[in-house]
N, C-alpha and C positions, 0 to 999 in steps of 0.2 A: 277640754274643748268640745263644744257641740259639733257633731258632724255636719250640721245644717246651718250654722251661724256664720253669716258673712263677716262680721267683725272679727271673729276668732280666726278665720282663714286669712284675713288681712294681716292680723298680728303674726300668724305663723309664717306667711311669706315675707313679712317685713323684718323678721327676727333672725333669718338665716340667709346665707348667700345662695344656697341651693337647697330645695326641699326634695326634688326628685333626681333621678339619675342623669337626665339630659339625653337619654336614648329613647327612640320611639318605642311604643308598646309592641311586644313581639307578635301578637295576633294581627295587629294592623299591618305590619310588614309582611307577614305570611299571606294575608288575604288580599292585599291591595297592590303588591309589587308588580303584578302582571296586568293590572287594569289600565285601560287607556285613560289618561288624565282628563278631568273635566272640572266641575264645581264640587266642592266638598264642604261639609259642615262638621267641625270638630267641637263636640260639646264637652264642657268641663276641661278646657284646654290647658289649664295650669301654666307651667313655665314654657309651653310651646313646642315641646319636642316633636309631637305628632304633626302639628300644623307645619312646622319647618320641614320635616321629612317629606310631607306631601308636596309642599311648595317647590322643593328642590327637584321634584319629579314632574313638575309642570302643572300641578293642580292649582286652581284658584280657590283659596280657603277662606271660609268664615269661621273664626275661632272664638268661642264664647266661654266666658267664665264670669263669676260674680265677684272675684277678688281683683281689685285694680292693681294691687302690688304684683300679682302674678302676671297680669296683662302687660304691665310696664316692663317687667323682666323678660317676658316672652318676646316683646317687640325688640328689645335690645339684643336678644340672642339672634333674632331673625336678621337684624341689621348687620350683626357681626358675621353671619353666614354670607350674605351678599345683598347688595341693593336690589338685585333682581328677585331674590327670594322674598325679601321684605315687601316688595311691591305686590306680590301675589297673595298676601294675607291681609284680611280685614280683622282687626281685634275688636271684639264687641263685648261690652260690659252688660250682663243681664243675668237675672236669677232664673235658672232653668225650670224651677218649680212653677213659674207663672208665665215665662216667655214662650211665645209660639213662633217657630220659624215659618217662613212662607211655604205654603203647601206646594208640593211638586217642584221645589226650587233647587234641588241638589242631585247630582249624579252619585254622590256618596254621602251617607250620613254615618258618622262613627261616634259611638258612645263607649268610652273605656272606663270601667269601674265606677259607674254612676250608681251608688248605693243609697237608696231612699226607702222610707217605709212603703209598704206594698201598694197602697192606694195611690200615693204620689208617683211611685215608680211606674205603675201601669199607665197612668195618665201621661207621664213624660214620654214613655216609649211609644204610645199611640201618636203623640204629636210628632215625634221624630220619624215614625214610619210614614206619616202623611207628608213629610217634607221631602221624601224621596221621589225623584222624577220617574216616569215610566221608563223601564230598562235600567234603572239605577240600582244601587246596592245599599242595603242596610247592614251595618256591622255593629253588633252589641256584644260587649265582653264584660264579664264581671267575675268576682271571686265566687266560685261555686260554693254552694252551702256545705258541701262535704269538707271544705277547708277548715270548718270549725272543729273537726275531729283530728286534724293533722298536727296541731301545735303551732301552726302559722300565726303570725301576728295579725289578728283580726278582731274587730270590736265584738264584745260579747252581746250582740244584738241580732239574734237569728232572723228577725223580721226584715233586716236589711238585705239579706242574701236571696239569691234566686237560682233556678236551674235554666239551662238552655231550653229544655222542653216547655217550661212555663212561658218563656218569651215567644218561642216559635208557635206555640199553641194559640196565642192571642192574635196571630196574623191571619187575615182572611185568605183562605186557600185560593179563592177566585182571583185575587189580586197579587198573590205572592207565590214565588217558588222558593221554598226553603232549601238552600244548598247544603248548609251545615247546621247542626244543632247537637252539640256535644260538650261534655266536660273534658277539656283538652289538658293533658298533663304538661307541666314544665318544671324545671328545677326551681326550688325555693330554699329558704333557710329559716330555721327556728331561732337561732341566735348564732353568734360568731363561732364558726367551726362545725356547726351542726347543719347538715344539708337534708332537706326533705323534698318530697314531691307535692306540689300544689296543683290545683285544677282551675282552669279558666272556663266558666260557662260561656261558650262561644256560639253565637248565632250569626250566620250569613244568609241573607235572603235577597232575592232579586225581584224588583217590582215588575210585574208582567206588563208588556208593552200595551196591551189592551185594557189594563186595569184602570178603573175610574180614578180621577185625581182626588 
């Protein structure tokens, strides 16, 4: 399956009852649990665990994915959580490689494990940064490139991976305060019964209140 092919992801989501764990991503929970709710953009929303977690905490969420099967499943999961939760989420079908969110439109922009070739990745992250409102938070998390040496299940495509410093270094210091830029360890697994430590390239940045839109 191509990592970037919409039809292949449609097939993957359509051929299994559940692709992901159903739990929100751990760095999202760590970094956002204490933030006051506002408007959030969840990119690459998949089966909706992050969007639902945000909505249950009062956020109004725009959740974007290019797989309609994933969006349908996510919407059903939100309805199962509660009508109030479902009403807080807008599910949007779009290809993030070309879609541009409204500039300054969100108090939180979260991109979890969006792995693209370098040029497309830099372009996407720049558009996501532009979507953060003054005073808002940008959260970008990915598999750190060091994971390729751990035996973790990762595509053998080094160009898809990045470091936190790479992402943070692309932000204009006049507009952004970088709160966190690190390779954050967490438990992982190599295969059944074999536990390893993997690292999430984690960037948390706040848009300065006087930063230009």
